[in-house]
C-alpha positions as CSV (number, residue, x, y, z in Angstrom):
1,M,30.5,19.2,79.3
2,K,30.9,15.4,79.5
3,I,34.4,14.2,80.5
4,S,35.2,10.5,80.0
5,L,37.3,8.3,82.2
6,N,40.0,8.2,79.4
7,D,40.2,12.0,79.5
8,T,40.6,12.0,83.2
9,I,43.3,9.3,83.2
10,S,45.3,11.0,80.4
11,K,45.1,14.4,82.1
12,K,46.3,13.0,85.5
13,Y,49.2,11.2,83.7
14,V,50.2,14.4,82.0
15,R,50.0,16.3,85.3
16,L,52.3,13.7,86.9
17,A,54.7,13.9,83.9
18,E,54.8,17.7,84.2
19,Q,55.9,17.4,87.9
20,Y,58.8,15.1,87.1
21,G,59.9,16.5,83.7
22,N,60.3,19.8,81.9
23,Y,57.7,19.5,79.1
24,S,56.4,22.3,76.9
25,Y,52.6,22.9,76.6
26,E,52.7,21.4,73.1
27,Q,54.5,18.3,74.3
28,C,51.9,17.9,77.1
29,E,49.0,18.2,74.7
30,R,50.6,15.6,72.4
31,M,51.0,13.2,75.4
32,K,47.4,13.8,76.4
33,Y,46.2,13.1,72.9
34,A,48.3,10.0,72.5
35,L,47.2,8.5,75.8
36,K,43.5,9.3,75.1
37,V,43.8,7.6,71.7
38,M,45.6,4.5,73.2
39,L,42.9,4.1,75.9
40,N,40.0,4.6,73.4
41,E,41.6,2.1,71.0
42,G,42.2,-0.4,73.8
43,E,38.6,-0.2,74.8
44,K,37.4,-0.6,71.2
45,V,39.8,-3.6,70.5
46,L,38.6,-5.3,73.7
47,L,34.9,-4.9,72.8
48,L,35.5,-6.1,69.2
49,S,37.6,-9.1,70.4
50,V,34.7,-10.1,72.7
51,I,32.1,-9.8,69.9
52,F,34.2,-11.6,67.3
53,G,35.1,-14.2,69.9
54,M,31.4,-14.8,70.4
55,L,31.1,-15.2,66.6
56,G,34.0,-17.6,66.6
57,E,36.2,-15.2,64.7
58,C,38.5,-13.8,67.3
59,R,41.8,-15.1,65.8
60,T,40.8,-13.8,62.3
61,F,39.8,-10.4,63.8
62,L,43.2,-10.1,65.6
63,F,45.0,-11.0,62.4
64,L,43.0,-8.4,60.4
65,L,43.6,-5.8,63.1
66,C,47.3,-6.2,62.7
67,V,47.0,-5.7,59.0
68,V,44.9,-2.6,59.3
69,L,47.0,-1.0,62.0
70,S,50.2,-1.6,60.1
71,I,48.8,0.2,57.1
72,R,46.8,3.0,58.8
73,V,49.8,4.2,60.8
74,T,51.0,6.2,57.8
75,M,48.2,6.0,55.3
76,G,45.3,7.1,57.3
77,G,41.6,6.3,56.7
78,M,38.1,7.3,57.8
79,H,37.7,8.7,61.3
80,R,34.5,9.1,63.3
81,R,34.0,11.8,65.8
82,T,32.5,9.6,68.6
83,F,33.7,6.4,70.2
84,W,30.6,4.6,69.2
85,G,30.6,5.9,65.7
86,C,34.2,4.6,65.3
87,F,33.3,1.3,67.1
88,F,30.4,0.5,64.7
89,F,32.3,1.6,61.6
90,S,35.2,-0.7,62.6
91,F,32.8,-3.6,63.4
92,G,31.2,-3.2,60.0
93,F,34.6,-3.1,58.3
94,F,35.9,-6.2,59.9
95,L,32.6,-8.1,59.5
96,S,32.5,-7.1,55.8
97,V,36.0,-8.5,55.3
98,I,35.1,-11.8,56.9
99,I,31.8,-12.2,55.0
100,M,33.4,-11.1,51.6
101,S,36.3,-13.5,52.1
102,R,33.9,-16.4,52.6
103,H,31.9,-15.7,49.4
104,F,34.2,-13.9,46.9
105,F,37.7,-14.6,45.5
106,I,40.2,-11.8,44.7
107,S,42.3,-12.7,41.6
108,K,46.0,-12.3,41.4
109,G,45.5,-9.6,38.7
110,I,43.4,-7.5,41.0
111,M,46.1,-7.9,43.7
112,V,48.8,-6.6,41.3
113,G,46.6,-3.7,40.3
114,L,45.9,-3.0,44.0
115,Y,49.6,-3.1,44.8
116,I,50.3,-0.5,42.0
117,V,47.6,1.8,43.4
118,Y,49.0,1.5,46.9
119,I,52.6,2.3,45.9
120,F,51.4,5.3,43.8
121,Y,49.3,6.5,46.8
122,I,52.3,6.1,49.2
123,L,54.7,8.0,46.9
124,W,52.1,10.7,46.4
125,R,50.5,11.2,49.8
126,A,51.8,9.0,52.7
127,P,52.5,9.6,55.4
128,I,49.4,11.6,56.3
129,P,50.1,14.0,59.2
130,S,47.5,15.2,61.7
131,K,47.2,18.5,63.5
132,V,48.4,16.9,66.8
133,R,51.0,14.7,65.1
134,P,52.6,16.9,62.4
135,I,55.5,15.4,60.3
136,V,58.0,18.3,59.8
137,S,61.2,16.4,59.2
138,K,61.9,15.4,55.6
139,T,64.0,12.5,56.9
140,R,61.2,11.1,59.0
141,R,58.7,11.5,56.1
142,K,61.1,9.5,53.9
143,K,61.5,6.8,56.5
144,L,57.7,6.5,56.9
145,K,57.3,6.3,53.2
146,I,59.8,3.4,53.1
147,Y,58.1,1.8,56.0
148,S,54.7,2.1,54.2
149,I,56.1,0.6,51.0
150,L,57.7,-2.3,52.9
151,V,54.5,-3.1,54.9
152,V,52.3,-3.1,51.8
153,S,54.8,-5.1,49.8
154,I,54.9,-7.8,52.5
155,W,51.1,-8.0,52.8
156,I,50.7,-8.1,49.0
157,S,53.4,-10.8,48.7
158,V,51.6,-12.9,51.3
159,C,48.4,-12.6,49.1
160,M,50.3,-13.4,45.8
161,F,52.7,-16.2,46.8
162,F,51.0,-18.1,49.5
163,P,48.2,-20.7,49.1
164,N,44.7,-19.4,49.0
165,G,43.7,-20.2,52.6
166,Q,41.0,-18.3,54.5
167,W,43.4,-15.9,56.1
168,E,44.9,-15.0,52.7
169,K,41.4,-14.3,51.3
170,C,40.7,-12.1,54.4
171,L,44.0,-10.3,53.8
172,G,43.2,-9.6,50.2
173,W,39.8,-8.2,51.1
174,T,41.2,-6.1,53.9
175,L,43.7,-4.5,51.6
176,L,41.0,-3.9,48.9
177,L,38.5,-2.3,51.3
178,Q,41.2,-0.3,53.0
179,M,42.3,1.2,49.7
180,I,38.6,2.0,48.8
181,E,38.3,3.7,52.2
182,I,41.5,5.7,51.6
183,L,40.3,6.8,48.1
184,I,37.0,7.9,49.5
185,V,38.8,10.0,52.2
186,E,41.1,11.5,49.5
187,G,38.1,12.3,47.3
188,G,36.4,14.0,50.3
189,R,39.5,16.1,51.0
190,Y,39.7,17.1,47.4
191,L,36.1,18.2,47.3
192,C,36.5,20.1,50.6
193,Q,39.5,22.0,49.3
194,K,37.8,22.7,45.9
195,N,34.7,24.2,47.6
196,K,36.7,26.5,49.9
């Protein structure tokens, strides 16, 4: 069984935390998972920053990363089982946004339609819990829904009311491709549940 450096670091940190605090097994597992995710994401962002820096698009990539992270926190998206699968999917996503924003314009009408779809999705499904990060509290669920609506409203407002510069075009394509990704994930979940 292959153990990565990130697994080793997270396990050592959790062992250290156990020595100085009274944590349950479940809390330790959550800590381990969170640390592993942060370390993996840090590696991925660093590699992507270097690549997009070499392409002269580092600032655009970091801006798009902020948009995607602010939305995916509660709305989810596609996940890959391996680090490299996730890395190449992310690279393809960000590169697609940059290319599409250079060649195709998203109209205000599409942005309004996209906003309506996002709000409907948030009210219906967000926030998406995971096995390791369950959302049990109704109050927390409500706060996360409000956060999601606020974040999407801010980004859509930027697209609607600011001049059509390159970053605004990138933002529009990020929101559109992210919504397509979410709808594909939801369609997959629906088919899996239907076939059970």
